[in-house]
C-alpha beads as a LAMMPS data file, in Angstrom:
LAMMPS data file: protein, C-alpha beads

157 atoms
156 bonds

1 atom types
1 bond types

-500.0 500.0 xlo xhi
-500.0 500.0 ylo yhi
-500.0 500.0 zlo zhi

Masses

1 110.0

Atoms # bond

1 1 1 -10.823 45.332 14.996
2 1 1 -9.494 44.107 11.639
3 1 1 -6.576 42.404 13.351
4 1 1 -8.883 40.556 15.733
5 1 1 -11.088 39.309 12.893
6 1 1 -8.035 38.305 10.860
7 1 1 -6.607 36.414 13.852
8 1 1 -9.880 34.537 14.434
9 1 1 -10.306 33.638 10.761
10 1 1 -6.660 32.558 10.513
11 1 1 -6.974 30.380 13.618
12 1 1 -10.197 28.794 12.360
13 1 1 -8.660 28.076 8.952
14 1 1 -5.587 26.563 10.589
15 1 1 -7.720 24.295 12.780
16 1 1 -9.777 23.129 9.813
17 1 1 -6.632 22.239 7.884
18 1 1 -5.064 20.525 10.873
19 1 1 -8.128 18.460 11.713
20 1 1 -8.754 17.421 8.120
21 1 1 -5.190 16.159 7.579
22 1 1 -5.098 12.343 7.641
23 1 1 -2.033 10.860 9.232
24 1 1 -0.728 7.323 9.318
25 1 1 0.784 5.898 12.488
26 1 1 4.398 4.857 12.124
27 1 1 4.851 1.136 11.834
28 1 1 7.242 -0.609 14.193
29 1 1 7.579 -3.668 11.988
30 1 1 10.516 -4.059 9.626
31 1 1 10.535 -5.066 6.005
32 1 1 12.121 -7.966 4.273
33 1 1 15.494 -7.313 2.766
34 1 1 15.687 -6.636 -0.920
35 1 1 12.435 -4.765 -1.348
36 1 1 11.984 -1.155 -2.342
37 1 1 9.318 1.183 -3.583
38 1 1 9.178 3.017 -6.808
39 1 1 8.847 6.619 -5.978
40 1 1 10.773 9.499 -7.275
41 1 1 10.795 13.151 -6.671
42 1 1 7.632 15.109 -7.324
43 1 1 4.996 14.429 -9.947
44 1 1 4.490 10.902 -8.674
45 1 1 0.942 10.624 -9.996
46 1 1 0.997 8.336 -13.027
47 1 1 -1.444 5.453 -12.754
48 1 1 0.069 1.984 -13.063
49 1 1 -1.027 -0.366 -15.793
50 1 1 -1.515 -4.075 -15.114
51 1 1 0.852 -6.412 -16.880
52 1 1 -0.009 -9.693 -18.501
53 1 1 1.614 -11.893 -15.863
54 1 1 -0.545 -14.319 -13.980
55 1 1 -0.776 -14.950 -10.271
56 1 1 -0.508 -18.197 -8.429
57 1 1 -2.471 -19.653 -5.588
58 1 1 -2.340 -22.530 -3.180
59 1 1 -4.569 -23.702 -0.403
60 1 1 -4.764 -26.060 2.526
61 1 1 -7.414 -27.102 4.990
62 1 1 -6.875 -27.914 8.649
63 1 1 -9.182 -27.968 11.676
64 1 1 -12.100 -26.519 9.726
65 1 1 -10.232 -23.416 8.552
66 1 1 -9.073 -22.919 4.995
67 1 1 -5.768 -21.211 4.279
68 1 1 -5.073 -19.962 0.790
69 1 1 -2.103 -18.013 -0.567
70 1 1 -2.607 -16.075 -3.785
71 1 1 -0.132 -13.974 -5.758
72 1 1 -1.514 -10.923 -7.524
73 1 1 -0.672 -9.706 -10.995
74 1 1 2.614 -7.925 -11.566
75 1 1 1.783 -4.258 -12.016
76 1 1 4.249 -2.321 -14.147
77 1 1 4.726 1.201 -12.789
78 1 1 6.952 3.978 -14.030
79 1 1 9.517 3.000 -11.371
80 1 1 9.339 -0.764 -11.928
81 1 1 7.151 -3.791 -11.197
82 1 1 5.051 -4.205 -8.051
83 1 1 3.570 -7.551 -7.006
84 1 1 1.811 -8.637 -3.813
85 1 1 1.034 -12.062 -2.313
86 1 1 -1.739 -12.502 0.256
87 1 1 -2.554 -15.332 2.609
88 1 1 -6.188 -15.744 3.597
89 1 1 -7.371 -17.963 6.431
90 1 1 -11.107 -18.643 6.466
91 1 1 -11.567 -15.661 4.140
92 1 1 -9.600 -13.231 6.342
93 1 1 -6.341 -11.642 5.174
94 1 1 -3.743 -12.896 7.634
95 1 1 -0.490 -12.138 5.804
96 1 1 0.663 -9.793 3.049
97 1 1 4.019 -10.055 1.302
98 1 1 5.565 -7.895 -1.365
99 1 1 6.966 -10.191 -4.016
100 1 1 8.336 -7.348 -6.146
101 1 1 8.785 -3.649 -5.643
102 1 1 11.261 -1.379 -7.395
103 1 1 14.568 -1.244 -5.548
104 1 1 16.937 -0.027 -8.221
105 1 1 18.446 2.806 -6.200
106 1 1 18.961 3.878 -2.577
107 1 1 16.048 6.334 -2.730
108 1 1 13.636 3.515 -3.646
109 1 1 14.952 1.473 -0.731
110 1 1 14.680 4.408 1.680
111 1 1 11.079 5.109 0.746
112 1 1 10.264 1.405 0.931
113 1 1 11.428 1.221 4.523
114 1 1 8.387 3.236 5.589
115 1 1 5.872 2.779 2.746
116 1 1 5.615 -1.019 2.487
117 1 1 5.015 -1.631 6.221
118 1 1 2.290 1.032 6.178
119 1 1 0.629 -0.551 3.145
120 1 1 0.755 -3.989 4.795
121 1 1 -0.636 -2.650 8.068
122 1 1 -3.489 -0.886 6.288
123 1 1 -4.279 -4.010 4.261
124 1 1 -4.567 -6.147 7.390
125 1 1 -6.719 -3.521 9.098
126 1 1 -9.012 -2.876 6.108
127 1 1 -9.208 -6.528 4.991
128 1 1 -9.439 -5.232 1.428
129 1 1 -7.558 -3.259 -1.214
130 1 1 -9.436 -0.100 -0.225
131 1 1 -6.464 1.444 1.573
132 1 1 -4.875 4.873 1.635
133 1 1 -1.977 5.829 -0.580
134 1 1 1.266 6.469 1.299
135 1 1 2.362 10.060 0.840
136 1 1 5.602 10.202 -1.140
137 1 1 5.054 6.700 -2.527
138 1 1 2.039 7.287 -4.749
139 1 1 3.060 5.201 -7.757
140 1 1 4.134 2.206 -5.687
141 1 1 1.031 2.509 -3.484
142 1 1 -1.169 2.394 -6.574
143 1 1 0.730 -0.611 -7.955
144 1 1 0.475 -2.337 -4.559
145 1 1 -3.291 -1.732 -4.365
146 1 1 -3.850 -2.977 -7.938
147 1 1 -1.791 -6.146 -7.376
148 1 1 -3.534 -6.702 -4.041
149 1 1 -6.945 -6.345 -5.663
150 1 1 -6.024 -8.845 -8.381
151 1 1 -4.916 -11.339 -5.710
152 1 1 -8.161 -10.858 -3.785
153 1 1 -10.161 -11.256 -7.003
154 1 1 -8.372 -14.540 -7.726
155 1 1 -9.111 -15.692 -4.178
156 1 1 -12.786 -14.827 -4.595
157 1 1 -12.757 -12.230 -1.815

Bonds

1 1 1 2
2 1 2 3
3 1 3 4
4 1 4 5
5 1 5 6
6 1 6 7
7 1 7 8
8 1 8 9
9 1 9 10
10 1 10 11
11 1 11 12
12 1 12 13
13 1 13 14
14 1 14 15
15 1 15 16
16 1 16 17
17 1 17 18
18 1 18 19
19 1 19 20
20 1 20 21
21 1 21 22
22 1 22 23
23 1 23 24
24 1 24 25
25 1 25 26
26 1 26 27
27 1 27 28
28 1 28 29
29 1 29 30
30 1 30 31
31 1 31 32
32 1 32 33
33 1 33 34
34 1 34 35
35 1 35 36
36 1 36 37
37 1 37 38
38 1 38 39
39 1 39 40
40 1 40 41
41 1 41 42
42 1 42 43
43 1 43 44
44 1 44 45
45 1 45 46
46 1 46 47
47 1 47 48
48 1 48 49
49 1 49 50
50 1 50 51
51 1 51 52
52 1 52 53
53 1 53 54
54 1 54 55
55 1 55 56
56 1 56 57
57 1 57 58
58 1 58 59
59 1 59 60
60 1 60 61
61 1 61 62
62 1 62 63
63 1 63 64
64 1 64 65
65 1 65 66
66 1 66 67
67 1 67 68
68 1 68 69
69 1 69 70
70 1 70 71
71 1 71 72
72 1 72 73
73 1 73 74
74 1 74 75
75 1 75 76
76 1 76 77
77 1 77 78
78 1 78 79
79 1 79 80
80 1 80 81
81 1 81 82
82 1 82 83
83 1 83 84
84 1 84 85
85 1 85 86
86 1 86 87
87 1 87 88
88 1 88 89
89 1 89 90
90 1 90 91
91 1 91 92
92 1 92 93
93 1 93 94
94 1 94 95
95 1 95 96
96 1 96 97
97 1 97 98
98 1 98 99
99 1 99 100
100 1 100 101
101 1 101 102
102 1 102 103
103 1 103 104
104 1 104 105
105 1 105 106
106 1 106 107
107 1 107 108
108 1 108 109
109 1 109 110
110 1 110 111
111 1 111 112
112 1 112 113
113 1 113 114
114 1 114 115
115 1 115 116
116 1 116 117
117 1 117 118
118 1 118 119
119 1 119 120
120 1 120 121
121 1 121 122
122 1 122 123
123 1 123 124
124 1 124 125
125 1 125 126
126 1 126 127
127 1 127 128
128 1 128 129
129 1 129 130
130 1 130 131
131 1 131 132
132 1 132 133
133 1 133 134
134 1 134 135
135 1 135 136
136 1 136 137
137 1 137 138
138 1 138 139
139 1 139 140
140 1 140 141
141 1 141 142
142 1 142 143
143 1 143 144
144 1 144 145
145 1 145 146
146 1 146 147
147 1 147 148
148 1 148 149
149 1 149 150
150 1 150 151
151 1 151 152
152 1 152 153
153 1 153 154
154 1 154 155
155 1 155 156
156 1 156 157
């Protein structure tokens, strides 16, 4: 009887854990050469601090739609600077570029190959900086979100 109860409780606990685990679909898009993320091994939880650099913006108007490109603040993280540029068309995020991400070693570049496309995909889907952190790339994800938010603030979105 104890074994049956233990098996049922164990199965229920396993299902709860499995169903509550959030996954991210793999992205099929590539990244631009020369970008990397700043993640290291374990303990990747330090919050990034914004730097004093300023962003830039430009805009154009054609056929009733307004296109504006804005560069967010450079966010200094423990692994290096992170900076994002967004393009908005009629107030909708249509393009996201990483201007800077740490790429000082092969591990940064390896992590970047999966983290940056996921961050871009989530940004386009969410149309905001309220996106999930990529597991294993916490520091860079936080820097990305902070730079993205500063760009959106500058764009008035």
